[in-house]
C-alpha positions in Angstrom: 46.0 -62.1 30.8 48.4 -59.4 31.7 50.2 -58.1 34.8 47.1 -56.4 36.0 45.1 -59.6 36.2 44.3 -60.7 39.7 45.6 -64.0 41.0 43.2 -66.9 40.5 44.5 -68.5 43.7 42.1 -67.4 46.4 42.4 -69.7 49.4 39.1 -69.9 51.4 37.0 -68.3 48.7 34.4 -71.1 49.1 34.0 -70.4 52.8 33.3 -66.7 52.3 29.8 -65.4 52.4 28.1 -64.5 49.2 28.6 -60.8 49.9 32.2 -61.3 50.8 32.9 -63.1 47.6 31.4 -60.3 45.7 33.4 -57.7 47.7 36.6 -59.6 47.0 36.0 -59.5 43.2 35.1 -55.8 43.4 38.4 -55.0 45.2 40.7 -57.2 43.2 39.1 -57.9 39.8 39.0 -55.4 36.9 35.3 -54.8 37.3 33.2 -51.8 38.1 30.3 -52.0 40.4 27.9 -52.0 37.5 29.8 -54.8 35.8 29.9 -56.9 39.0 26.1 -56.3 39.3 25.7 -57.6 35.7 27.5 -60.8 36.7 25.7 -61.3 39.9 22.3 -60.9 38.4 21.5 -57.7 40.3 21.5 -55.7 37.1 22.1 -58.0 34.2 19.9 -58.8 31.2 16.6 -57.2 31.5 13.4 -58.5 29.8 13.4 -55.3 27.6 16.9 -56.2 26.4 15.9 -59.9 25.9 13.0 -58.8 23.8 15.4 -57.6 21.2 17.4 -60.9 21.2 14.7 -63.6 20.6 11.0 -63.7 19.8 8.0 -64.0 22.1 9.9 -62.9 25.1 8.1 -63.0 28.5 11.2 -62.6 30.8 14.6 -64.0 31.5 15.9 -67.3 32.9 18.9 -67.4 35.2 21.5 -70.0 36.1 23.9 -70.1 39.0 27.2 -68.3 38.1 30.3 -69.4 39.9 34.0 -68.5 39.6 36.5 -71.2 38.9 39.8 -70.5 40.7 43.4 -71.4 40.4 43.6 -71.3 36.6 46.9 -70.4 34.9 46.5 -70.6 31.1 49.5 -70.1 28.9 51.2 -68.3 31.8 48.3 -66.0 32.6 46.2 -65.9 35.7 42.5 -66.3 35.0 39.4 -66.1 37.1 36.9 -68.1 35.1 33.1 -67.4 35.2 31.0 -70.6 34.8 27.2 -70.7 34.4 25.9 -74.1 35.3 23.2 -75.8 37.5 25.1 -79.0 38.2 26.8 -79.3 41.6 30.6 -80.1 41.9 31.6 -78.8 38.5 33.0 -75.4 39.6 34.6 -77.0 42.6 36.1 -79.9 40.6 37.5 -77.7 37.9 39.0 -75.3 40.5 40.7 -78.1 42.4 42.1 -79.7 39.3 43.4 -76.3 38.2 45.2 -76.1 41.6 46.9 -79.4 40.9 47.8 -78.3 37.4 49.1 -75.1 38.7 51.8 -77.0 40.5 53.0 -78.3 37.1 53.0 -74.9 35.5 49.3 -74.6 34.7 47.7 -75.2 31.3 49.5 -74.7 28.1 47.0 -73.9 25.4 46.9 -72.8 21.7 44.5 -72.4 18.9 44.6 -72.8 15.1 43.5 -69.8 12.9 39.8 -68.9 13.3 38.7 -70.5 10.1 35.0 -71.5 9.6 33.5 -73.5 6.8 30.6 -72.4 4.6 29.0 -75.2 2.7 27.2 -74.8 -0.7 25.2 -77.9 -1.8 25.4 -78.2 -5.5 22.6 -80.3 -7.2 21.4 -81.0 -10.8 25.0 -81.1 -12.2 25.4 -82.8 -15.5 28.9 -84.0 -15.1 30.2 -83.8 -11.5 33.9 -84.1 -12.4 33.7 -81.5 -15.1 31.9 -79.1 -12.7 34.4 -79.8 -10.0 37.3 -78.9 -12.3 35.6 -75.8 -13.5 35.0 -74.6 -10.0 38.6 -75.2 -8.9 39.8 -73.4 -12.0 37.8 -70.3 -10.9 38.9 -70.5 -7.3 40.6 -67.1 -7.3 37.5 -65.4 -8.8 35.3 -67.1 -6.2 37.6 -66.0 -3.4 37.7 -62.4 -4.7 33.9 -62.4 -4.8 33.7 -63.7 -1.2 36.2 -61.0 -0.1 33.9 -58.2 -1.1 31.2 -59.4 1.4 32.9 -57.9 4.5 35.6 -55.3 3.8 35.8 -54.5 7.5 36.8 -58.1 8.2 39.3 -57.9 5.4 40.9 -54.9 7.0 41.2 -56.8 10.3 43.1 -59.6 8.6 40.2 -62.0 8.0 38.3 -63.0 5.0 38.2 -66.0 2.6 41.2 -68.4 2.6 40.4 -71.3 0.3 37.9 -73.2 -1.7 37.5 -77.0 -1.5 35.2 -79.2 -3.5 33.8 -82.5 -2.2 31.9 -85.2 -4.0 29.2 -87.0 -2.0 28.4 -90.1 -4.0 26.1 -92.1 -1.7 23.4 -89.6 -0.6 19.7 -90.5 -0.5 19.1 -88.2 -3.5 22.1 -89.4 -5.5 25.6 -88.0 -5.9 26.2 -84.2 -5.7 29.0 -81.7 -5.1 29.6 -79.7 -1.9 31.7 -76.5 -2.1 33.5 -75.5 1.1 34.4 -71.9 1.5 37.1 -71.5 4.2 36.7 -68.2 5.8 38.8 -66.5 8.5 36.4 -64.7 10.9 39.0 -63.3 13.3 37.3 -62.6 16.7 33.7 -63.4 15.7 32.0 -66.7 16.1 31.5 -66.3 12.4 28.1 -67.7 11.5 26.7 -64.5 10.0 29.9 -63.8 8.1 30.2 -67.2 6.4 26.5 -67.5 5.8 26.5 -64.1 4.0 29.5 -65.1 2.0 27.8 -68.4 1.0 24.7 -66.5 -0.2 26.9 -64.1 -2.2 28.8 -67.0 -4.0 25.7 -69.0 -4.9 24.8 -67.4 -8.2 28.5 -67.4 -9.3 28.8 -71.1 -8.4 25.7 -72.0 -10.3 27.0 -70.1 -13.4 30.3 -71.9 -13.3 29.0 -75.3 -12.7 25.7 -75.3 -14.5 24.1 -76.8 -11.4 21.7 -75.6 -8.7 22.9 -74.4 -5.3 20.4 -75.6 -2.7 21.6 -75.2 0.9 24.3 -72.5 1.7 25.1 -72.6 5.4 28.0 -72.8 7.8 29.1 -76.1 9.3 29.4 -76.4 13.1 32.0 -79.1 12.6 34.6 -76.4 12.8 37.6 -78.8 12.5 39.8 -76.1 11.1 39.3 -73.9 14.2 40.7 -76.1 16.9 41.7 -75.4 20.5 44.2 -77.5 22.4 45.2 -77.6 26.0 47.7 -79.8 27.9 48.8 -80.0 31.5 51.2 -81.9 33.7 50.2 -83.0 37.2 53.2 -83.7 39.4 53.0 -87.2 40.9 53.3 -85.7 44.4 50.1 -83.6 43.9 48.0 -86.6 43.0 48.2 -88.4 46.4 45.4 -87.9 48.9 43.8 -89.9 51.7 44.6 -93.5 51.3 45.5 -93.2 47.7 49.1 -92.9 46.6 50.1 -90.7 43.7 50.9 -93.8 41.6 47.5 -95.3 42.3 45.7 -92.1 41.3 47.8 -91.6 38.1 47.2 -95.2 37.0 43.5 -95.0 37.9 43.0 -91.9 35.8 44.8 -93.4 32.8 42.8 -96.7 33.1 39.5 -94.7 33.4 40.4 -92.7 30.3 41.3 -95.9 28.4 37.8 -97.2 29.0 36.4 -94.0 27.2 39.0 -94.3 24.5 37.9 -97.9 23.7 34.1 -97.8 24.3 31.6 -95.2 22.9 29.1 -95.9 25.7 31.8 -94.7 28.2 33.0 -92.0 25.9 29.6 -90.4 25.7 29.6 -89.7 29.5 33.3 -89.0 29.5 32.9 -86.3 26.9 29.8 -85.0 28.7 32.1 -84.3 31.7 34.4 -82.3 29.4 31.5 -80.3 28.2 30.3 -79.6 31.7 33.3 -77.3 32.0 33.3 -76.1 28.4 29.6 -75.2 28.2 29.6 -73.4 31.5 32.1 -70.9 30.2 30.6 -70.7 26.8 27.2 -69.8 28.3 28.7 -67.3 30.7 30.3 -65.4 27.8 27.1 -65.4 25.6 28.4 -67.8 23.1 26.6 -70.6 21.2 26.9 -73.7 23.4 24.7 -75.8 21.0 27.2 -75.2 18.2 30.1 -76.1 20.4 28.4 -79.3 21.6 27.6 -80.3 18.0 31.1 -79.7 16.8 32.7 -81.5 19.8 30.7 -84.7 19.4 31.1 -84.7 15.6 34.9 -84.3 16.1 34.9 -87.2 18.6 33.7 -89.5 15.8 36.0 -88.2 13.0 37.9 -91.5 12.7 34.7 -93.5 12.2 34.1 -94.4 15.9 33.0 -92.3 18.8 35.8 -91.9 21.3 37.3 -89.7 23.9 38.1 -86.1 23.1 41.0 -86.1 25.6 44.0 -88.3 26.3 45.9 -89.1 29.5 49.2 -90.7 30.1 52.5 -90.3 32.0 55.8 -88.6 31.2 59.4 -89.6 31.8 59.2 -88.2 35.3 56.2 -90.4 36.1 53.9 -87.4 36.2 50.3 -87.5 34.9 49.9 -85.6 31.6 46.7 -84.7 29.9 45.7 -83.3 26.5 42.5 -82.1 25.0 41.8 -81.0 21.4 38.4 -79.9 20.1 36.7 -77.4 17.8 35.9 -74.2 19.5 34.1 -71.6 17.4 33.7 -68.8 20.0 33.6 -65.0 19.6 34.0 -61.9 21.6 32.4 -59.5 19.1 28.8 -59.5 17.9 25.8 -61.5 19.1 25.0 -61.9 22.7 28.6 -61.2 23.7 27.9 -57.6 23.0 24.2 -57.4 23.9 24.2 -59.3 27.2 25.7 -57.2 30.1 26.7 -60.3 32.0 28.5 -61.8 29.0 30.5 -58.5 28.6 31.4 -58.5 32.3 32.5 -62.2 32.1 34.9 -61.4 29.2 36.3 -58.4 31.1 36.8 -60.5 34.3 38.9 -63.0 32.3 40.8 -60.2 30.6 40.4 -61.7 27.1 41.3 -59.5 24.2 40.8 -62.1 21.4 38.6 -65.0 20.6 41.7 -67.2 20.6 42.4 -66.3 24.2 38.8 -67.2 25.1 39.1 -70.5 23.4 42.4 -71.3 25.2 40.6 -70.7 28.6 37.6 -72.8 27.6 39.6 -75.8 26.4 41.7 -75.6 29.6 38.5 -75.7 31.8 37.3 -78.7 29.8 40.5 -80.6 30.5 40.4 -79.6 34.2 36.8 -80.8 34.5 37.7 -84.0 32.7 40.4 -84.7 35.2 38.1 -84.0 38.1 35.6 -86.6 36.9 38.3 -89.2 36.1 40.1 -88.7 39.5 36.8 -89.1 41.4 35.8 -92.2 39.4 39.2 -93.8 39.8 39.4 -93.3 43.5 36.5 -92.6 46.0 33.7 -92.7 43.4 31.9 -89.9 41.7 29.0 -89.8 44.2 30.9 -88.9 47.3 31.8 -85.3 46.4 28.9 -84.8 44.1 26.3 -85.9 46.6 27.6 -83.7 49.3 26.9 -80.7 47.1 23.7 -82.2 45.7 22.4 -82.6 49.2 22.2 -78.8 49.6 19.8 -78.7 46.6 17.7 -81.5 48.1 17.6 -79.7 51.4 16.3 -76.5 49.8 13.8 -78.4 47.7 12.5 -80.1 50.8 11.8 -76.6 52.4 14.9 -76.1 54.5 15.8 -72.4 55.2 18.8 -70.6 56.6 21.0 -72.6 58.9 18.8 -75.6 58.3 20.1 -76.1 54.8 23.7 -77.0 55.8 22.6 -79.0 58.8 20.1 -81.0 56.8 22.6 -81.6 53.9 25.2 -82.9 56.4 22.7 -85.3 57.9 21.6 -86.6 54.5 25.2 -87.2 53.5 26.0 -88.9 56.8 23.0 -91.2 56.3 23.9 -91.8 52.7 20.3 -91.1 51.8 20.3 -87.9 49.7 16.6 -88.1 48.8 13.9 -85.5 49.1 11.5 -87.8 50.9 14.1 -88.4 53.7 14.9 -84.7 53.8 11.2 -83.8 54.2 10.9 -86.5 57.0 13.9 -85.0 58.9 12.5 -81.4 58.5 9.1 -82.6 59.8 10.8 -84.1 62.9 12.8 -80.9 63.5 9.8 -78.6 63.1 7.3 -80.7 65.1 6.0 -79.0 68.4 7.9 -81.6 70.5 11.1 -80.4 69.1 
């Protein structure tokens, strides 16, 4: 994110031992020993801290945390922490970032961090009269909302607009919905907009003569979008028996399937969210809200479709684009309470929520390309199963050097199953051996 950020290009990082990877980060990343320990799980979230975050705490639950390499986002080097249990995601995103790096990396941007608070207005005598009355009082409503959080106002945030929608075909009959558009700056914003909605409810009732029922934010944050694009040079796409043209065309054709068919789009977008969610979780943000917003956005034109798009430019290069809602924050909530989340933000060098969103959407685009490239060429299982085989080996009881040896045999036999793994281990461990 600045000149002090370490290069995200670390050849051979995968082949280093666990201790050596940590030592490399300690030497080159802007992390203290305590912050690295928070990332590695050696001194992260304690049960005592967790007890203040949710109810009925009995302990903590951990996920593998990997570092995605090779990312250049808007001209800035980024080492990206990803918390995920699925094999091949971190490796896939890292490799696609390497290909994108040859084309200048990812270009990303965000719209203003505007969230939507919804007030459901029922029992209104004349809906059109009430709508006009509310719009006529827009400035007074915005002034009242501005009083909720003076600190946010000082930071340049606060209420931006009022919109009134008429829902005519609901199961309880027609009613009005007031949208308060609220700039939350570097917060995710749920608490700010919910508080503002609560504050406005009595005033809205007084103006409209109706009854405010629900007052809550919307997770379809379609005014708070993040966009990323990349160009993959044709020369970077060729590998093995596949030419660059074949890979480019295969990726575009695979994307076209998702663009046309919601059954394919569901899995296609899940691949995008593999990358997105992993960074969202690592930074202590609300991945359920991000998932909800993304899938709602994918159906905004009346049919569920791909969040991304892929094509070719005038130089025959592969070009990709991803746009999606990304309501993430770097202040408040778990981002401040969870030591690992704080360390993750510091590792990336993010100073604003917008910078974090730019990184996340870029990772989503990279992971999308990794899946499309695999599907369009050698098949998704080849690379995925080689990594999955290690998990199967451990589950079967392999230890130490046996894990890699057993995984390699399972892949070679093309039988990555726990029953076969147990059978092989039994043969190895029998007295005759």
